[in-house]
VEXDREN-2710 file (C-alpha; in Angstrom, 1 decimal):
% VEXDREN-2710
k/r/px/py/pz
1/MET/111.8/176.7/129.2
2/SER/111.2/176.1/125.4
3/ASP/109.6/173.1/126.0
4/ALA/106.8/174.7/128.3
5/VAL/106.5/177.7/125.4
6/GLU/105.9/174.3/122.9
7/GLN/103.6/172.7/124.8
8/ALA/101.8/176.1/125.4
9/ARG/101.8/176.4/121.7
10/ALA/100.7/173.4/121.0
11/ALA/97.3/173.5/123.9
12/ALA/96.8/177.2/122.4
13/GLU/96.9/175.2/118.9
14/ALA/94.4/172.3/119.9
15/ALA/92.2/174.8/121.8
16/ARG/92.0/177.4/118.6
17/VAL/91.1/173.6/116.2
18/ALA/88.6/172.8/118.9
19/ALA/86.8/176.1/119.0
20/GLU/86.4/176.2/115.0
21/GLU/85.3/173.2/115.1
22/ALA/82.4/174.1/117.8
23/ARG/82.0/177.5/115.7
24/ARG/81.4/175.0/113.1
25/LEU/78.8/172.7/114.2
26/ALA/77.3/175.8/115.6
27/ASP/77.0/177.5/112.1
28/GLU/75.5/174.1/110.9
29/ALA/72.9/174.3/114.1
30/ALA/71.9/177.5/113.5
31/ALA/71.0/176.7/109.6
32/ARG/69.8/173.6/110.1
33/ALA/67.4/175.5/113.0
34/GLU/66.3/177.8/110.7
35/GLU/65.6/175.3/108.0
36/LEU/63.0/174.4/110.6
37/ALA/61.7/177.4/111.1
38/VAL/60.8/178.3/107.6
39/ALA/59.0/174.8/107.8
40/LEU/57.4/175.6/110.1
41/ALA/56.0/178.9/109.3
42/GLN/54.6/177.1/106.5
43/THR/52.7/174.6/108.2
44/PRO/49.3/175.3/110.0
45/LEU/49.5/175.4/113.7
46/VAL/46.8/172.8/115.0
47/PRO/46.2/172.4/119.0
48/ASP/47.8/169.3/118.7
49/ALA/51.4/170.1/116.3
50/GLU/53.7/170.6/119.3
51/PRO/53.0/167.1/121.1
52/ALA/53.9/165.7/117.2
53/VAL/57.0/166.9/116.8
54/ALA/57.8/166.3/120.4
55/ALA/57.2/162.7/120.3
56/SER/59.0/162.2/117.0
57/PRO/62.7/160.1/117.9
58/ALA/64.8/162.0/116.8
59/PRO/64.6/165.1/114.1
60/SER/66.4/163.9/110.2
61/GLY/68.2/166.9/111.3
62/LEU/69.5/165.9/114.3
63/GLU/70.6/162.3/113.6
64/ALA/73.7/163.1/111.4
65/PRO/75.4/165.3/113.8
66/LEU/75.2/163.5/116.6
67/ALA/78.7/162.0/116.5
68/PRO/80.4/164.6/115.3
69/VAL/79.1/166.5/118.4
70/ALA/81.3/164.9/121.3
71/GLU/84.5/165.3/119.0
72/PRO/84.5/169.0/120.5
73/ALA/84.3/167.2/124.1
74/VAL/87.3/165.2/124.0
75/ALA/89.5/167.7/122.0
76/ASP/88.4/171.0/123.7
77/VAL/90.5/170.4/126.9
78/ALA/91.7/173.5/127.1
79/ALA/88.8/175.6/126.5
80/ALA/86.5/174.1/128.9
81/GLU/85.5/170.9/130.7
82/PRO/83.8/167.9/128.5
83/ALA/80.1/168.8/129.1
84/ASP/80.3/172.6/127.9
85/ALA/81.8/170.9/124.7
86/THR/78.7/169.4/124.2
87/ALA/76.7/172.6/124.0
88/PRO/76.4/172.7/120.4
89/GLY/74.4/169.9/120.5
90/PRO/71.2/170.4/122.8
91/ALA/70.9/173.9/121.4
92/ALA/70.1/172.9/117.9
93/ALA/67.7/170.0/119.8
94/SER/65.9/172.8/121.7
95/THR/64.6/174.4/118.4
96/THR/62.9/171.0/117.3
97/GLY/60.9/170.4/120.3
98/THR/63.5/168.0/121.8
99/GLU/64.7/168.0/125.3
100/PRO/67.9/169.0/125.6
101/PRO/69.5/166.2/128.3
102/GLY/73.1/168.1/127.7
103/GLY/72.2/172.0/128.4
104/VAL/72.3/171.3/132.2
105/GLU/75.6/169.0/131.9
106/ALA/77.0/172.3/130.1
107/THR/76.6/175.0/132.8
108/GLY/79.2/172.9/134.9
109/GLY/77.5/170.1/135.3
110/ALA/75.5/170.7/138.2
111/ASP/72.5/168.6/139.1
112/PRO/69.5/169.2/136.7
113/THR/66.9/168.7/139.8
114/ASN/68.7/172.4/141.1
115/GLY/66.1/174.2/139.1
116/VAL/63.3/172.0/140.0
117/GLU/64.0/172.8/143.3
118/ALA/64.9/176.4/142.9
119/THR/61.5/177.2/141.1
120/GLY/59.6/174.5/142.7
121/GLY/58.7/172.7/140.0
122/ALA/59.8/174.7/137.0
123/ASP/60.7/173.3/133.9
124/PRO/64.4/173.2/133.7
125/THR/64.6/173.0/130.0
126/ASN/62.9/176.9/129.9
127/GLY/59.6/175.9/128.9
128/VAL/60.8/173.5/126.0
129/SER/58.8/170.0/126.2
130/GLY/60.1/167.0/126.5
131/PRO/60.7/164.3/123.8
132/LEU/57.3/162.6/124.9
133/GLY/54.1/162.9/123.4
134/ASP/51.0/162.8/125.3
135/ALA/50.3/159.2/124.4
136/ALA/53.8/157.9/125.2
137/ILE/53.3/159.6/128.8
138/ALA/50.5/157.5/129.0
139/ALA/51.8/154.7/127.8
140/ILE/54.5/154.6/130.3
141/ARG/52.1/155.7/133.0
142/ASP/50.0/152.3/132.0
143/GLY/52.5/150.2/131.6
144/TYR/54.2/150.9/134.9
145/ALA/51.0/150.5/136.8
146/VAL/51.1/147.5/139.7
147/GLU/48.2/146.1/141.3
148/GLY/50.4/144.1/143.7
149/SER/53.5/145.1/146.0
150/ALA/56.3/147.2/144.0
151/LEU/59.5/148.9/144.2
152/GLU/59.0/152.3/144.1
153/LEU/62.1/153.7/142.0
154/GLY/60.9/157.3/140.8
155/ALA/59.1/160.0/138.3
156/LEU/59.2/159.8/135.0
157/VAL/61.3/163.0/133.3
158/ASN/59.8/164.6/130.2
159/GLY/61.7/167.8/130.4
160/GLU/60.8/167.9/133.9
161/ALA/59.8/165.1/136.6
162/ARG/56.6/164.0/136.4
163/PRO/55.3/163.0/139.5
164/ASP/51.5/161.8/138.5
165/VAL/54.0/159.6/135.9
166/GLN/55.5/157.0/138.7
167/VAL/58.1/154.4/137.7
168/ARG/58.1/150.5/139.9
169/ILE/59.2/147.2/139.7
170/PRO/56.9/144.7/140.7
171/LEU/57.8/142.5/143.6
172/GLY/57.4/139.2/142.2
173/MET/59.2/140.4/138.5
174/LEU/62.5/140.4/141.2
175/ASN/63.5/136.9/140.6
176/ARG/63.8/137.9/137.4
177/HIS/66.7/139.2/137.8
178/GLY/68.7/143.2/136.8
179/LEU/71.1/145.0/135.9
180/VAL/72.4/148.3/137.0
181/ALA/74.7/150.0/134.8
182/GLY/76.4/153.4/134.7
183/ALA/79.7/155.0/134.3
184/THR/81.6/155.7/138.0
185/GLY/80.0/158.8/140.0
186/THR/76.5/158.6/138.0
187/GLY/74.4/156.8/141.2
188/LYS/74.4/153.3/140.9
189/THR/75.5/152.7/144.6
190/ARG/72.1/155.1/145.7
191/THR/70.2/152.8/143.2
192/LEU/71.5/149.9/144.9
193/GLN/71.1/151.3/148.4
194/VAL/67.0/152.5/147.4
195/LEU/66.4/149.3/145.5
196/ALA/67.9/147.2/149.0
197/GLU/65.6/149.4/151.6
198/GLN/62.6/148.6/149.6
199/ILE/62.8/145.2/149.2
200/ALA/64.1/145.0/153.2
201/ALA/60.8/146.8/153.9
202/ASN/58.7/143.6/152.2
203/GLY/60.0/141.5/154.0
204/VAL/62.3/140.1/151.9
205/PRO/66.5/139.6/152.4
206/VAL/69.0/141.0/150.9
207/PHE/72.8/140.7/150.0
208/ALA/75.0/142.9/148.7
209/ALA/78.5/143.3/148.9
210/ASP/79.5/146.9/150.2
211/ILE/83.2/147.2/148.8
212/LYS/83.4/151.3/148.6
213/GLY/82.1/150.6/152.0
214/ASP/79.5/153.6/151.5
215/LEU/76.6/151.1/151.7
216/SER/76.9/150.6/155.4
217/GLY/74.9/153.5/156.0
218/LEU/71.3/152.3/155.4
219/ALA/71.7/150.6/158.9
220/VAL/71.1/154.4/160.4
221/ALA/68.9/156.7/159.3
222/GLY/69.1/159.9/156.9
223/GLN/69.2/163.2/157.3
224/GLY/67.0/165.3/155.3
225/ASN/67.8/168.9/153.9
226/GLU/66.1/172.0/152.4
227/LYS/67.9/170.4/148.9
228/LEU/66.8/167.1/149.6
229/LEU/63.4/167.7/150.5
230/ALA/63.1/169.5/147.2
231/ARG/64.8/167.2/145.1
232/THR/62.4/164.1/146.6
233/ALA/58.8/166.3/146.4
234/GLY/59.4/167.3/143.1
235/ILE/59.5/163.1/142.0
236/GLY/56.8/162.7/144.4
237/GLN/58.2/161.2/147.1
238/ASP/56.9/161.5/150.5
239/TRP/60.8/161.5/152.3
240/THR/61.2/159.8/155.9
241/PRO/64.4/159.0/157.5
242/ALA/64.3/155.4/158.2
243/ALA/66.8/152.5/159.1
244/SER/67.4/149.3/157.7
245/GLU/68.0/146.3/160.0
246/ALA/71.5/145.3/158.1
247/GLU/73.9/142.5/159.7
248/LEU/77.1/142.9/158.6
249/TYR/79.9/140.5/157.3
250/SER/83.5/140.1/156.3
251/LEU/85.4/137.5/154.1
252/GLY/87.9/135.4/156.7
253/GLY/87.7/138.2/159.4
254/GLN/89.9/140.9/157.7
255/GLY/87.4/144.0/158.3
256/THR/84.4/145.0/160.6
257/GLY/81.7/141.7/160.4
258/VAL/80.8/138.3/161.0
259/PRO/83.9/136.3/159.2
260/ILE/82.0/134.3/156.3
261/ARG/84.8/131.5/155.5
262/ALA/84.3/128.5/152.9
263/THR/86.1/124.9/153.0
264/VAL/88.3/124.6/149.6
265/SER/86.4/121.7/148.9
266/GLY/83.3/123.7/149.2
267/PHE/84.2/126.1/147.2
268/GLY/85.6/123.8/144.2
269/PRO/87.6/123.6/142.2
270/LEU/86.0/125.7/138.8
271/LEU/86.1/128.9/141.1
272/LEU/89.5/128.6/142.5
273/SER/90.4/127.9/138.9
274/LYS/88.8/131.0/138.0
275/VAL/90.7/133.0/141.0
276/LEU/94.4/131.4/140.5
277/GLY/93.4/132.5/137.0
278/LEU/94.8/128.6/135.6
279/ASN/94.5/127.8/131.9
280/ASP/92.3/124.8/130.8
281/THR/94.6/121.9/131.0
282/GLN/96.0/123.2/135.0
283/GLU/92.0/123.6/135.5
284/SER/91.5/120.3/134.5
285/SER/94.5/118.8/136.3
286/LEU/92.8/120.4/139.6
287/GLY/90.0/119.4/139.4
288/LEU/91.8/115.5/139.2
289/VAL/92.8/116.3/142.7
290/PHE/89.5/117.4/143.5
291/HIS/88.1/114.0/143.0
292/TYR/91.4/111.8/144.5
293/ALA/91.5/114.6/147.5
294/GLU/87.4/113.4/147.5
295/ARG/87.5/109.8/147.0
296/ALA/90.2/109.1/149.3
297/GLY/88.7/110.7/152.3
298/LEU/91.1/113.6/152.5
299/PRO/89.1/117.4/153.7
300/LEU/90.2/120.2/151.6
301/VAL/89.3/122.7/154.5
302/ASP/92.0/125.4/154.4
303/LEU/94.8/125.8/151.6
304/ALA/97.5/124.2/153.0
305/ASP/95.4/121.0/152.8
306/LEU/95.1/121.5/148.8
307/ARG/99.1/122.4/148.8
308/SER/99.3/119.2/151.2
309/VAL/97.4/117.2/148.9
310/LEU/99.2/118.4/145.4
311/THR/102.3/117.8/147.0
312/PHE/101.8/114.2/148.0
313/LEU/100.6/113.9/144.3
314/VAL/103.9/114.5/142.7
315/SER/105.8/112.2/145.3
316/ASP/107.5/109.2/144.6
317/GLU/104.5/108.2/147.6
318/GLY/101.9/109.2/145.4
319/LYS/102.5/109.0/142.3
320/PRO/100.9/105.6/142.1
321/GLU/97.6/107.6/143.6
322/LEU/96.6/109.0/140.0
323/ALA/98.3/106.7/137.9
324/GLU/95.3/105.3/137.0
325/LEU/93.6/108.5/136.7
326/GLY/96.1/110.0/134.1
327/GLY/98.0/111.5/136.6
328/LEU/99.3/114.6/137.4
329/SER/102.6/116.1/135.6
330/LYS/105.1/117.7/138.1
331/GLN/105.1/120.8/136.2
332/THR/101.3/121.7/136.3
333/ALA/101.7/120.9/140.1
334/GLY/104.4/123.4/140.4
335/VAL/102.5/125.8/138.6
336/ILE/99.1/125.9/140.7
337/LEU/101.5/125.7/144.0
338/ARG/102.8/128.9/142.8
339/GLU/99.8/130.3/142.5
340/LEU/98.6/129.4/145.7
341/ILE/101.1/130.3/147.3
342/THR/100.8/133.7/145.8
343/PHE/97.0/134.2/146.6
344/ALA/98.0/132.9/149.7
345/ASP/100.4/136.0/150.4
346/LYS/97.3/138.1/148.9
347/GLY/95.8/137.4/152.5
348/ALA/93.5/134.6/151.2
349/ASP/94.4/132.0/153.4
350/ALA/91.5/133.6/155.6
351/PHE/89.2/133.7/153.7
352/PHE/89.1/129.6/153.7
353/GLY/88.4/127.5/157.1
354/GLU/86.4/126.6/159.2
355/PRO/83.8/126.9/160.7
356/GLU/81.7/127.5/156.7
357/ILE/79.4/130.0/157.0
358/ASP/75.6/128.2/156.3
359/THR/74.3/130.2/153.5
360/GLN/70.7/129.8/155.0
361/VAL/71.5/132.7/157.3
362/PHE/71.2/135.4/154.2
363/LEU/67.6/134.4/154.3
364/ARG/66.4/135.9/158.0
365/THR/64.0/138.5/158.9
366/ALA/63.5/140.9/161.7
367/PRO/61.1/140.2/164.4
368/ASP/58.8/143.0/163.2
369/GLY/58.9/141.0/159.4
370/ARG/61.7/143.1/157.2
371/GLY/63.8/141.2/155.6
372/ILE/67.6/141.5/157.0
373/VAL/70.1/143.3/155.1
374/SER/73.2/140.9/154.8
375/LEU/76.2/143.3/154.0
376/LEU/79.7/141.9/153.1
377/GLU/81.9/144.6/154.2
378/VAL/85.3/144.7/152.1
379/PRO/86.9/148.4/151.8
380/GLY/90.2/147.1/153.4
381/VAL/90.9/144.5/150.4
382/GLN/90.1/146.9/147.6
383/ASP/92.7/145.5/146.0
384/GLN/92.1/141.9/145.4
385/PRO/88.3/142.5/143.5
386/GLU/88.3/139.5/141.8
387/VAL/88.6/137.4/144.5
388/PHE/85.2/139.0/146.4
389/SER/83.2/139.0/143.1
390/THR/84.4/135.1/142.8
391/PHE/83.5/134.9/146.4
392/LEU/80.2/136.0/145.9
393/MET/79.9/133.9/143.3
394/TRP/80.2/131.0/145.6
395/LEU/77.6/132.1/147.6
396/LEU/75.3/131.8/144.5
397/ALA/76.3/128.4/144.1
398/ASP/75.7/127.5/147.5
399/LEU/72.9/129.2/147.7
400/PHE/71.7/126.7/144.7
401/ASN/72.9/124.3/145.9
402/GLU/71.0/124.5/149.1
403/LEU/67.6/125.8/148.4
404/PRO/63.8/123.6/147.1
405/GLU/62.3/124.6/144.1
406/VAL/59.5/126.9/145.3
407/GLY/58.6/128.4/141.9
408/ASP/57.2/131.7/140.8
409/GLN/56.0/133.5/144.2
410/ASP/54.1/137.2/145.3
411/LYS/57.9/137.9/146.3
412/PRO/61.5/136.3/146.2
413/LYS/62.7/134.6/149.4
414/LEU/66.2/136.1/148.8
415/VAL/68.0/139.1/146.4
416/PHE/71.4/139.3/145.3
417/PHE/73.1/141.9/144.3
418/PHE/76.5/141.6/142.5
419/ASP/78.1/144.6/142.6
420/GLU/81.3/145.4/140.6
421/ALA/80.0/142.3/138.6
422/HIS/82.3/143.4/135.4
423/LEU/85.5/141.9/137.8
424/LEU/83.8/138.3/137.8
425/PHE/83.4/138.1/134.3
426/SER/87.2/139.3/133.6
427/GLY/89.4/136.5/132.0
428/ALA/86.8/133.9/132.7
429/SER/87.0/130.3/130.8
430/LYS/83.9/128.8/129.2
431/ASP/83.6/127.0/131.5
432/PHE/83.4/129.1/134.3
433/THR/80.9/131.9/132.6
434/GLU/78.5/128.8/131.6
435/GLN/77.9/128.1/135.5
436/ILE/77.1/131.5/136.3
437/VAL/74.7/131.9/132.9
438/ARG/73.5/128.3/134.5
439/THR/73.0/129.4/137.4
440/VAL/71.2/132.8/137.0
441/ARG/68.9/130.8/134.8
442/LEU/68.0/128.2/137.6
443/ILE/67.9/129.8/140.6
444/ARG/64.6/131.9/139.9
445/SER/63.1/128.6/140.5
446/LYS/64.7/128.5/143.8
447/GLY/63.2/132.0/144.3
448/VAL/66.7/134.0/144.9
449/GLY/66.4/137.7/142.6
450/ILE/70.3/138.7/141.3
451/PHE/70.8/142.1/140.0
452/PHE/74.6/142.5/138.2
453/VAL/75.8/146.4/139.4
454/THR/78.7/147.2/136.7
455/GLN/80.4/150.3/134.3
456/THR/78.4/149.0/130.9
457/PRO/76.2/146.1/129.8
458/LYS/79.1/145.4/127.7
459/ASP/81.3/144.0/130.6
460/VAL/78.4/141.0/130.8
461/PRO/78.3/138.3/129.1
462/ASN/75.3/138.5/126.4
463/ASP/73.9/135.2/127.7
464/VAL/73.3/136.7/131.0
465/LEU/72.1/139.4/130.1
466/ALA/69.5/137.7/128.0
467/GLN/68.0/136.5/131.3
468/LEU/67.4/140.1/132.9
469/GLY/64.6/141.0/133.2
470/SER/64.9/144.8/135.0
471/ARG/67.1/147.3/133.5
472/ILE/68.3/150.4/135.6
473/GLN/71.1/152.0/133.3
474/HIS/72.6/155.4/134.6
475/GLN/74.7/157.8/132.0
476/LEU/77.4/156.2/130.0
477/ARG/80.1/157.7/128.4
478/ALA/81.5/157.9/125.2
479/HIS/84.6/159.9/125.2
480/THR/86.6/157.3/123.0
481/PRO/85.5/154.4/120.4
482/ASP/85.3/152.0/122.4
483/ASP/83.3/154.0/124.5
484/ALA/81.2/155.4/121.4
485/LYS/80.7/151.4/120.3
486/ALA/79.9/150.3/124.0
487/LEU/77.4/153.0/123.7
488/ARG/76.6/151.9/120.1
489/ALA/75.9/148.6/121.3
490/THR/73.9/148.8/124.5
491/VAL/71.6/151.4/122.5
492/SER/70.8/148.7/120.2
493/THR/69.4/146.1/123.4
494/TYR/66.5/148.4/124.3
495/PRO/62.7/147.8/122.8
496/THR/61.6/151.0/120.4
497/SER/61.4/154.5/122.0
498/ASP/60.5/158.0/121.3
499/TYR/64.0/158.7/122.7
500/ASP/67.0/159.2/120.9
501/LEU/69.0/156.7/123.5
502/GLY/72.3/157.7/122.0
503/GLU/71.8/160.8/123.2
504/VAL/70.0/160.7/125.9
505/LEU/72.4/158.0/127.7
506/THR/75.3/160.3/127.4
507/SER/73.4/163.4/129.0
508/LEU/71.3/161.3/132.2
509/ALA/72.4/163.6/135.1
510/THR/73.1/162.3/138.3
511/GLY/70.3/160.1/139.8
512/GLU/68.7/159.6/136.6
513/ALA/68.7/156.1/134.5
514/ILE/66.8/154.6/131.7
515/VAL/64.7/152.1/133.1
516/THR/62.7/149.0/131.3
517/VAL/61.3/146.3/133.9
518/MET/59.3/143.4/133.7
519/ASN/55.3/143.8/134.2
520/GLU/53.4/141.7/136.2
521/LYS/52.4/139.9/133.2
522/GLY/55.8/139.2/132.6
523/ALA/56.3/141.4/129.6
524/PRO/58.7/144.5/129.1
525/THR/57.3/148.1/130.0
526/PRO/57.8/150.5/128.2
527/VAL/60.9/152.7/128.3
528/ALA/61.6/155.3/131.1
529/TRP/63.5/158.5/131.6
530/THR/63.3/158.4/135.2
531/ARG/64.7/160.7/137.8
532/LEU/65.2/158.0/141.1
533/ARG/64.2/158.0/144.5
534/ALA/66.3/159.3/147.5
535/PRO/67.7/156.8/149.7
536/GLN/65.8/156.7/153.1
537/GLY/69.1/155.5/155.3
538/SER/72.1/158.1/155.1
539/MET/74.0/158.4/152.5
540/ASP/77.1/158.0/154.5
541/PRO/79.0/155.1/155.5
542/MET/78.1/154.0/159.2
543/PRO/80.6/155.4/162.2
544/SER/83.2/152.9/162.6
545/ALA/82.4/152.8/166.6
546/ALA/78.5/151.7/165.8
547/MET/80.2/149.5/163.3
548/GLU/81.7/147.1/165.7
549/ALA/79.3/147.6/168.5
550/ARG/76.8/146.1/165.7
551/VAL/79.3/142.8/165.2
552/ALA/79.5/142.6/168.8
553/SER/76.1/142.0/169.3
554/SER/75.7/140.3/166.4
555/PRO/74.2/136.5/167.2
556/LEU/76.1/134.8/164.4
557/LEU/79.3/135.9/166.3
558/ALA/79.5/133.0/168.6
559/THR/78.9/130.6/165.9
560/TYR/81.3/131.8/162.8
561/GLY/83.5/134.2/165.2
562/THR/86.2/132.1/166.3
563/ARG/88.5/130.1/163.4
564/VAL/88.9/125.8/164.3
565/ASP/91.4/123.9/162.3
566/PRO/90.0/120.2/162.2
567/ASP/92.1/117.2/161.3
568/SER/91.7/117.2/157.8
569/ALA/94.4/116.6/154.6
570/HIS/97.1/118.2/155.5
571/GLU/97.1/116.4/159.3
572/MET/96.3/113.6/157.6
573/LEU/98.8/113.3/155.3
574/ALA/101.3/114.7/157.2
575/ARG/100.8/111.2/159.1
576/ARG/100.5/109.1/156.6
577/MET/103.8/110.6/155.7
578/GLU/105.1/110.6/159.4
579/ALA/104.3/106.7/159.4
580/ALA/105.8/105.9/155.9
581/ALA/108.9/107.6/156.7
582/ALA/108.9/105.3/159.8
583/GLN/107.9/102.3/158.1
584/SER/110.8/103.3/155.7
585/ALA/113.0/103.9/158.8
586/ALA/112.1/100.6/160.5
587/ALA/112.4/98.9/156.5
588/GLU/115.5/100.4/156.0
589/ALA/117.1/99.4/160.4
590/GLN/115.3/95.3/159.5
591/GLU/117.1/95.9/156.1
592/ALA/120.5/97.0/157.8
593/ALA/119.9/94.3/160.8
594/ALA/119.8/92.1/157.9
595/THR/122.8/92.8/156.1
596/ALA/124.5/93.2/159.6
597/ALA/123.6/89.6/160.2
598/ALA/124.3/88.5/156.7
599/ASP/127.7/89.8/157.2
600/ALA/128.3/88.6/160.2
601/GLU/127.7/85.1/159.3
602/LYS/129.6/85.5/156.5
603/GLU/132.3/86.6/158.6
604/ALA/131.7/84.0/161.5
605/ALA/132.1/81.0/158.2
606/ARG/135.2/82.7/157.0
607/ALA/136.2/82.3/160.3
608/ALA/135.1/79.4/161.1
609/ALA/136.7/78.1/157.5
610/ALA/139.6/79.6/158.7
611/ALA/139.7/77.8/162.2
612/ALA/138.8/74.4/160.0
613/LYS/142.0/75.0/157.9
614/GLU/143.8/75.8/160.7
615/ALA/142.9/72.8/163.0
616/ALA/143.1/70.4/159.7
617/ALA/146.5/71.9/159.0
618/GLN/147.5/71.9/162.6
619/ALA/145.9/67.9/162.4
620/LYS/148.1/67.1/159.3
621/GLN/150.8/68.8/161.4
622/GLU/150.7/66.8/164.6
623/GLU/150.0/63.7/161.9
624/ARG/153.0/64.2/160.7
625/GLU/154.6/64.5/164.3
626/ARG/153.2/61.5/165.2
627/ALA/154.3/59.7/161.9
628/ALA/158.2/60.8/162.5
629/ALA/157.9/60.1/165.8
630/GLN/155.7/56.7/165.1
631/LYS/158.7/56.5/163.0
632/GLU/161.0/57.0/165.8
633/TYR/160.0/55.4/167.9
634/GLU/160.6/52.3/165.6
635/ARG/163.5/53.0/164.6
636/THR/164.2/53.4/168.3
637/GLN/162.8/50.5/169.0
638/ARG/164.5/48.6/166.5
639/GLU/168.0/50.4/167.7
640/PHE/167.0/48.9/171.0
641/GLU/165.8/45.7/170.0
642/LYS/169.3/45.3/168.1
643/ALA/171.2/46.4/170.9
644/GLU/169.2/44.2/173.4
645/ARG/169.8/41.2/170.5
646/ALA/173.7/42.7/170.7
647/ALA/173.9/42.7/174.4
648/GLN/172.4/39.6/174.5
649/SER/174.8/38.3/172.9
650/ARG/177.2/40.0/174.4
651/ARG/175.7/38.1/177.6
652/SER/175.5/35.5/176.2
653/ARG/179.3/35.3/174.7
654/THR/180.3/36.8/178.9
655/THR/177.9/34.2/180.8
656/SER/179.9/31.6/178.4
657/THR/183.0/33.5/179.8
658/ARG/182.0/33.4/183.0
659/ARG/181.4/29.8/183.0
660/THR/184.8/28.9/181.6
661/THR/186.3/31.3/184.4
662/SER/184.3/29.7/187.0
663/SER/185.6/26.4/186.3
664/ARG/188.4/27.5/186.0
665/LYS/189.3/29.7/189.2
666/ALA/186.2/27.9/191.1
667/ASP/188.8/27.1/194.0
668/ASP/189.6/31.2/194.4
669/PRO/187.3/32.5/197.0
670/LEU/188.6/36.0/195.9
671/SER/188.0/36.1/192.1
672/ASP/184.1/34.9/192.8
673/LEU/184.0/37.7/195.5
674/LEU/184.5/40.6/192.9
675/GLY/183.6/38.8/190.0
676/GLY/180.0/39.3/191.4
677/GLY/178.0/42.2/191.5
678/LEU/178.7/42.8/195.3
679/GLY/182.0/42.4/194.6
680/GLY/182.4/45.0/191.9
681/THR/180.9/47.3/194.4
682/ILE/183.2/46.5/196.6
683/ALA/185.8/46.8/194.6
684/LYS/184.7/50.5/193.3
685/GLU/184.1/51.9/196.4
686/VAL/187.7/50.5/197.6
687/VAL/189.2/52.6/194.4
688/GLN/187.1/55.7/194.9
689/GLY/188.2/55.9/198.6
690/ILE/192.1/55.1/197.2
691/PHE/192.2/58.1/194.5
692/SER/189.0/60.1/195.5
693/THR/187.4/59.9/191.8
694/LEU/186.1/57.7/189.8
695/ARG/186.5/57.1/186.1
696/ARG/183.2/57.5/184.2
697/ARG/182.7/55.0/182.2
698/ARG/182.2/55.9/178.3
END
């Protein structure tokens, strides 16, 4: 409870301080008004006195408090809306003959054209003249007079709208490029729609990114109402509803529209580095990868192809491929691969592939001669604005490469609206910015005009701003020190004028802008406070059913509607890796077979050696046995011979004995019989028969 009380007290104190400051400023303004009134009373009146005062750029007394006036708009948050806090500034200005740009805003932010609509053209400044004198008005009238075709932007505002002073852009100057800037909610999209409708009506094709989804209504005729007709009548616009011929596209088929796809190689390493947020070293390495892929005949169609090439180049098989080009570190490749995965997870995989869009389709005209408005519908993927801005830059780069030189013509071949351009340059590298500057500078000669649509001119690099011939600046806000700095920088870029631009730019109403363009001679026109025309198409998005029907009937759907998967780097490297793996497996198998054969040979050699050794041992053994047998045989032979000799000797002796006995017993017939062989046998038989045994002879 105490915290709430303290907060309430703090808010009350802040309101009190703001009120005191506002009161002080009001007192100072009143004092200056009294001084000026006294000075005017002492000056004799002449017929031209009032315009002379009105034409002054800023009274000396008004210039000093310009910065403090904005302070209550920030501080007095508890007492009133920011626009209310600016009331003291315009009140002081009204006494000097200068139009109070914020006077209408102080009533609660109402459209300052309401006064014109309600009173049929009455002065919304309650009779106070605007900041421009007759001479300045005449200069603006002459500066925006165009002999040829032109885009009608609106009417000059000088206290009230001046329908007799029209502000235009020569059609032939659109290829000098332009800028539409302003804070959120100030009418940039409606200005873009007015420009696109008129450009297409003049037979010039238009390309625009419909990031918020509210541009598609230009393909549907608008509906008039009393307020709209009163406003358009007040600026001299004869408003009639009209629909433009439009073709709807989507990035990679995400959303409603004919899919726009690009190949990775066509996108290029520089733009891809910008999308991935790579540093200079990584960007250089990515460029090396693209160079290798092109040299090796490896088409980079989608992100899978790029990932495959990166993975291959840091593998053992691929490292030698870049050795002569400086090589690719594994750490850098790892960073790029991780960023690619994150990029793909956001849905970017759908953006890359084939069929790649032919940018010539954006140069078509309708059968009735009107230019076709190509709208890139991306409301469903607003969380990736950097991707879309970079994709638009790719389209520009592709147009630059494809279109021939045509020089200056009566009208451009294409006008390209680069919405949310501040996202394109956010964090852009030096090389990327240089490429954009070069494209913007040179694509003029290809007949292409570019309009950058962003929140403040400081979002666009100075080198790009220097190439822009037309500027339509909606309201800027100066609620912070950075905003005030940006405001001063913006004011400093405009030519000298009778406006206090710092005051005017912060108090422009919705649908109003400060305009300066190039005239037909290429010279800048005077700065003009302009109330812009209303679109003739619907300011509401096209119904989804109508969008789907329009896309289904598009002649481009047959060509670009279905994604194809060609034979590219991913498939080629997969086959190469498979072939390398098969070759490696075959080499390993061959090596294994050779090893097995060698092992078998060694084993056979060992077995043969062992067998030979065993055979040798066996041979030796057999030799020893033969020798032993031979020796035994010889010994036996000797013994046999010895025995033989002994037997021979015995036989000799027996024979001799026998001879002796025979001689003695020659006359004994029984001895002869028993001594003979037959006789011995007979004797043995007789003995055996008698004794039934025969003694074995030992």
